N, C-alpha and C positions, 0 to 999 in steps of 0.2 A: 819597506819600499827599495828597490832592486834600480838604481842609477846605470843607464847605459848612455857612453858615448860612440862616436861611428866618425870614423877617418877615410873619407869619401865619399862626395856628395855626388856623385853622376848615375848611371842607371839602375844599379841596382842600390846603393845606396839613396836613391829616391824612392824606391819600392821598399825596402827597410823602414824608413824613416814613414812613410804613409802608412804600412801594415802597424808600426807601434802606435800610432798615432788613432787611426782611427778603427784600431779592433782592440784597442788597451780593455775595453769593459770584455770583450771577451777572452781575453789574456789573464784577465785577473778570475772571471767567474770559472775558467777550467784547470789554473794555476793556482787560484787563490792568492796568488800575489798582485802587485803592482809596482806597474815595468814600467819605470818613466823616462824616455831619450829627454837626457838632460842637454848634449850638446855634440854638434855636429861640426866637422874642420875639414873646410876644402880651401881650396886658393882661391876659387872663381865664389863669392858668395854674393856678386849681382846677377846671375843668370838667373831665370824666372823657369822654377822647375814643375811649377802647377800646384804647388803644394804649401799651403800658408802653415808654417811654422810658430810655436811660440817664442813671445820674444824674448832674445838673449841666447836659445839655443844655437845659431848659426854662429860661427869664429873660424877665421882666416887663420889662427893661431892652434897650430895642434897639438903645442906645451900646455892650453892652458886644459884641455881635454885630459891629456896623460900627468898632469899634476893637479887634478882635482882628485882631492883624497875620498869624497862623496862616490864616485865612477865605480863599481862594480866591475860593469864590463864593459873592455873596448873591441867596437867590430872592425876590423880592417877591409875595405874596401877601395885601398887605391890601386893594387894591381902592381904588377912588375915584380921584380927580384931584387930592389936595391931600397930603396925608401921605405918601401912595405916589410922589409927585414927590417930594417934597424926602429920602425915606430912599434913592432910585432915584439920585438927584445927589449926595447924602452917599457911597453907596458907590462911585461913580463916579471922585468927587472922590479916595479914598483908594486908587485903582488896581484896586477890585475889580472884577470881572467881573460882571453881572446878568444874573438869568432872572427874567423876570415873564409873568404870565397874563392881566397887566389893560389888555385893549383897549381900555377909555375913558382912562384915561393915554396909550397910543402915537397913538391919534387924535387925542389932543387935545394933547399933548404932545410929539408924538416927535421932531421937528423939531430942538426943543431937546436933547431927552436922548440921539438918537445924534449927534446934533455934540461934546457932552461926551463918551462915549464916544471919537468919533474922534480927539479932542484926546489923551484919557488911552491911548490904544489898548489898549482893553478891548473886550470884549464883549457884544452885550443878547442874550441870546436869547430869543424870543417864540413858540415853537411852540404853546405851549397859549394865545393870544392869539385863537386861531381855531379854531372846531370841535374843539376838547375833544383828543378821542385817534386824530382823522382827522392825518395828517402833513403839513396843504396845507400851512403854508410852506416846509418842504422840498423839498417838490415842485414849488413856481414857484419859489426861490431856487434849486435844486440840478437834480433831474430834468428839470427841462425850460428849461433854460438856455440850451439853444440854441434856443430857439423866440421867434417874437415872438408875443404873446399876443394872441389875438384877439378873446378874447372871457371872461368868470367869470361863473358863475350860479353862486347859491348859497341854498342850504337851510340854515339856518347860524344858527338860532335854535329851539333843540327847545320849547321852551314853546310860541310861534306854530305850529308845525309838528303838537303834540298836540292842540292846540285846533282846529284846522283841518280835522285826519285824523276828528276826532270829532264835528264839525259835518258832517264829508260822511257817517259812517255810521251815523250816528244821527239826522239829520236833526233834530239838535239848535239850540237857539237858543246865541248866543255868550255870553251874561251864565250860564245854565246851567255849560256847557263849562270857561267859566273857573273858576268855584266849586269846580268839581270838579278841576279842575287843581292851584287851592292847599290842596285837602286834602292831594292825593296827596305836595306838595312840588315839582312841576313848576312852580310858578308863584312869585314872591312876595306878600308883603300888598299889597307897591304894584308892580301887575306893569306898570308905565307901561311902563320899557324896554324891555318884551319885547314887548309889544302893540303900541306906537305905533313900532316898527321901527327905536327908537335900539340897541338892543344890534347886531342885524343892520349898522347903517350904520356903528360902530365898526369890528367884522370887517369892510367891504368897505373900508372909509380902509386898513386896513392891507394887504390883499388885492391893492388896485389899486396902491398904493404899490409893492409889490414888482412885480407884473406890469409898471407901464408906465412905472417908474423917475422918477417923480415923487414930491415928499410931498404926497399928502394928505391933510384932516384931514376932520372929520365937517362941519366946514361944507361941504363940498365936492358931500355926497352929499343928493342929494333924498330926503326919508325920508317913508313914507307908513306907518298900523298897517292892522289888522287890524280893531279893533273896532266898525266898520260894517257888516259883512259879515253878510250874512243865508242861514239855508239855502233862500230864493227863488233868491240869487243863485248859489248851487252848485249846486242842483239845474239852472238854467237853462245852468250852466256843464257839466255833464253831460250833458244835451241834446245840446247843443253838441259834446260830442266832448272836454269840457276836465277839470282839475281845477283847484283853486284853491290857489296856495301862497304862502307869503309869501319873496319870491323878491329876492334881493343881486344886483345885473346890476350889470356893465363891460365895456363892451365902447370899443374904438377904431375908427374908422370917417374915413377921410380926415385921420387924424394930432388929430383930437380924441377925449375918452374923453368918455365920459355915465358916471354915476355913481348909480344911484336904488336905493331899497330899496320895495318897494309890493307889494298883492297882486296877484297873476298868473294868469292863466288859463294853463294849460301843458295841451298835446297829452295826452291820457291813456295813449299809446303812449309816449307821452316813458320814459325810466328814472329821470329825476328826477321825474316827478310818482307814480312810484311807491313814492315814502321816505315813509315813515308813522311817523306815532307821534313819540316825542321823538327818533327818530334826522335826522342833517344828512347832509347831502350836497353835495359841490362839483365843479361840472361845468365843464372848462377846455378852452378850444380853441385849441389850436397850429400855425403855421405849416406847421409840419415834422411834428408826431406826429398833429397831427387831433385829433379829439375825445376825451377821459378824463372820467373819473368816480372819484370818492372817496367813499366811503359808511364810516359807522361813527358812534360817540355823540360829540354834540357837548357834554356836560355831566356834571356827577358826581366826585365825590373820585379815582376810579383811573384814569378814561380821562384825564381831566383832568391829575392827577398822573403820565401816564405821560408825556406830552408835556412834562410840566416835567423830568422827569429823564431824557431825551432830551436835552434841551438842556445840562443839565450835563454828562453824559457828552462830548457834540460839544465843550464847552468844556473839559473835563477831557483831554480828547486832546490838543486844540490846547497846554494848557501844558505836559504832558507833555512832548510833540514840540517845545518851544521856539519855539513858532509861535504865541501866543495874540495875541488884536485883531481878527482878522478884522474886516472889515467889515461892518454888518449891511445897509448900502443900498453899490450903486455910488458911488465918490466923483463919478465924470459926472453931476449930475445935471439932468433935462430937464425944460422950462418944462410947467406943469399941464396948459393948452392943453383946459381943459376945455369941455364942449358945453354949452350953456346947456340948459336943461331944457325952454324953449319950442319947442327946435329938437329935441328927438328927434322920433326918427319908430316908431309901433307900429302894431299893429294895434287897436282897441279893443269892447268890449263896455258899451256903455248899455242900462240898463234905464231906462224912462220910465214915468210912472204918469199915462197919458194917457185922457180920456174916450174912450170907446168910442161914437166917432160919425164920418158921414163925413167925407172931408177932413182928419183930424190925420193920419194917416200921410204924405200929399200934402206936410204942413206939414212937417213934422220933415223927410224927405227932400229937399224943396227945400231948408231953410236947410242941412244937412250939406252937398248939392252947391254950395250957392254958397261952401262952405268946404273947398270940393277934398276931402270925405269921401264916399267913394263905400262901398255897399253890398253885403257879404257874403249876409248871411240876416237872415229878420225871421223872428220870433216873439211870437203873439198869445194871452196861454191866458186863458180864458173870453169869457163877452158877458154885459154887464152896459147895456145902451144908456141913454147917458146918463150913466151911473158912470166912475170911474180903473178901468183893469185894465192888468195888469202888460203895457209894450211893448218887448219885446228886441230889441235892432240890433246885429249883428257887424258892423264895417267892414273892409275893405281898408287897407293901410300908410296911417298922415296924420300927421301932424305936431302935434305937443302943442298952439303956440301957435293954431292954426285948430281944436283941439277945444275946447278952452277956451273961443274966441269963439263959437261954436257954440251947445255947451252952455248960456254962459250967454242966448244969444239964445232956444232951445226954454226954458229955464225960464222965460222972460215968457210964453210963450203962454197964455193964459186956458184953454187946451184941456191943460194939464197941470198936476199936481198935486203938488206935493213937490218933494225933489230929486232928481234924474238919480244912480243909481247909475254910477259910473264904472271897469271894471276894466281895465287894459291887457291884451294878449295875447303872448303869445309864441310864436314854431313857424313854420311855414313858412305861405306865403299860400295860400289855396284856387285 
């Protein structure tokens, strides 16, 4: 029998416990092992979670779980990077395997945790840390192990995808849709981590570490959010044949890896642009397999609990076969070889607020040309002679450093009012 203890009895903890209890017979049939939920530790043991637990399973003392010699696998579902880190390191020190859904913990302290696990020869399961019920960690670690990963594109935050979808479908303002998402439970009371791209950046650091063989952290990811996106930008994107998504992007070019999270215009015909609502999707391109896409629910008690239990089952098999302690990352670590954001090349969408008078477009295009930025198309909506109107420019591939320089100069023009909106564009050049 394999004994499991869960730290944290919130949404995901409840889903994980439900699966372990209600699908115990299914798990035994498929793994040949009896996986027993022995303990759940949480500060709040009074609240009704709608789940009947066997007597003696629930405790308010984490030490009862960590110090139990029978417990083989500790599941950390506390969240955060302080107490969770302490509990995980204590479990590892006691020779227990760990399963976690904590992307922030791994993206911040992953190197320390994986070193500790390797030293103690225990496993860290973290399938649930990225894209909920989509088994993307297993795909990259195992299914695509024969491939050099060329690129990873992910819609890996359901809150932002829901907001952008509603803004696109209903031409609604960001603030109004955010309030609706909070009422529906898709967004937290404090949505900062989601809407500013931080949650996606945590997950991208984990995916990139697996894909490119280096230990990346949140500090290595360029991160921008969606709070400034307007219905006007979404409508211009549609007119140009694109949809706006918050994308997490990892690419390796010439031995350098770029890691970035930001609003991105994606061609409407691309499959990933059709992923709407709270759903997640991850596109992975390998040198041997080519293009692959993985789609599903990225959050929630049961989808995420499913991923947690998948890790528990994998580690349980290894324990039963006398071969626990499989390293989470290769022992042969590569240097990070990060591409600086200023050297990233992309296509760009610019929306200027420019005075409607002769010569303004030529000044703007002149500055862009001087900075090695060539124009694909221009859209100007409405005529208000002598007044500011939206002027949209779509560019060919350009370097980020050149774009920053050009926009700084353009924003100083007396004929340009307000801050220029900039959205990077992915897809094939026209």
